[in-house]
C-alpha positions in Angstrom: 4.4 -14.5 -4.9 7.7 -16.1 -4.1 6.5 -19.5 -5.2 3.4 -19.3 -3.0 -0.1 -18.9 -4.3 -1.4 -16.2 -1.9 -4.2 -13.7 -2.4 -2.6 -11.2 0.0 0.6 -9.2 0.5 2.2 -7.5 3.5 1.2 -3.8 3.8 4.8 -2.5 3.8 5.8 -4.6 0.8 2.7 -3.5 -1.2 3.5 0.2 -0.4 7.1 -0.3 -1.5 6.1 -2.1 -4.7 3.6 0.7 -5.4 6.4 3.2 -4.8 4.6 5.1 -2.1 8.0 5.6 -0.4 11.6 5.0 -1.6 12.6 2.3 0.9 10.6 -0.6 2.4 11.8 0.4 5.9 10.2 3.8 5.4 6.9 2.0 4.4 7.1 0.0 7.6 7.7 3.2 9.6 4.7 4.8 7.9 2.5 1.9 9.0 3.9 1.8 12.5 3.2 5.5 12.9 -0.5 4.9 12.6 -0.8 6.9 9.4 -2.6 4.1 7.4 -6.1 2.6 7.3 -7.1 -0.5 5.4 -10.8 -0.5 4.6 -11.3 2.3 7.1 -9.7 0.3 9.9 -6.6 1.9 11.4 -3.5 -0.2 11.5 0.0 0.2 12.9 1.2 -3.2 11.6 3.6 -3.3 8.7 2.7 -7.0 8.3 -1.1 -6.3 7.9 -2.6 -8.2 5.0 -3.5 -6.3 1.9 -5.8 -7.9 -0.7 -7.0 -6.9 -4.2 -10.0 -4.6 -3.7 -8.9 -3.2 -0.4 -9.1 0.6 0.1 -6.0 2.1 1.7 -6.0 5.6 3.2 -2.5 6.9 3.5 -1.6 10.1 5.4 1.9 11.0 4.1 4.5 12.7 6.2 3.9 15.9 4.2 0.3 16.0 5.4 -1.2 14.8 2.1 -4.0 12.2 2.3 -4.2 9.6 -0.5 -7.0 7.1 -0.9 -6.2 4.2 -3.2 -7.8 1.0 -4.3 -5.6 -2.0 -4.6 -5.9 -3.4 -8.1 -3.0 -5.9 -8.2 -0.2 -7.4 -6.1 3.4 -7.5 -7.4 6.2 -10.1 -7.1 8.9 -7.5 -7.3 9.4 -3.7 -7.3 9.3 -2.6 -10.9 9.5 0.7 -12.7 7.1 3.5 -11.9 4.9 2.7 -14.9 4.3 -0.8 -13.5 3.8 0.5 -9.9 1.0 2.8 -11.1 -0.9 -0.3 -12.3 -1.1 -1.7 -8.8 -3.6 0.8 -7.5 -6.1 3.4 -8.5 -6.2 6.8 -6.7 -9.7 7.6 -5.5 -10.5 11.3 -5.9 -11.8 13.2 -2.9 -15.5 12.9 -2.5 -15.9 9.7 -4.4 
């Protein structure tokens, strides 16, 4: 990650790399709006640390709730096929 050996990534950056929203600023606003949880803990900080194995609960602006497990961190924003390998959607009830 940018020449550093880190085991975490900023929440807004991970969401942008995973293509949850089109722009990184929108991902930051999503976090600031209190629409996210990391491992069941509410957060309103775009700079919150996300690690592999974390469970993110995302309430989208359209009212949809997505629960995802972080599988990998990315160095850059790639195509949609690569973005889908960064997380696993957890079906409701699992």
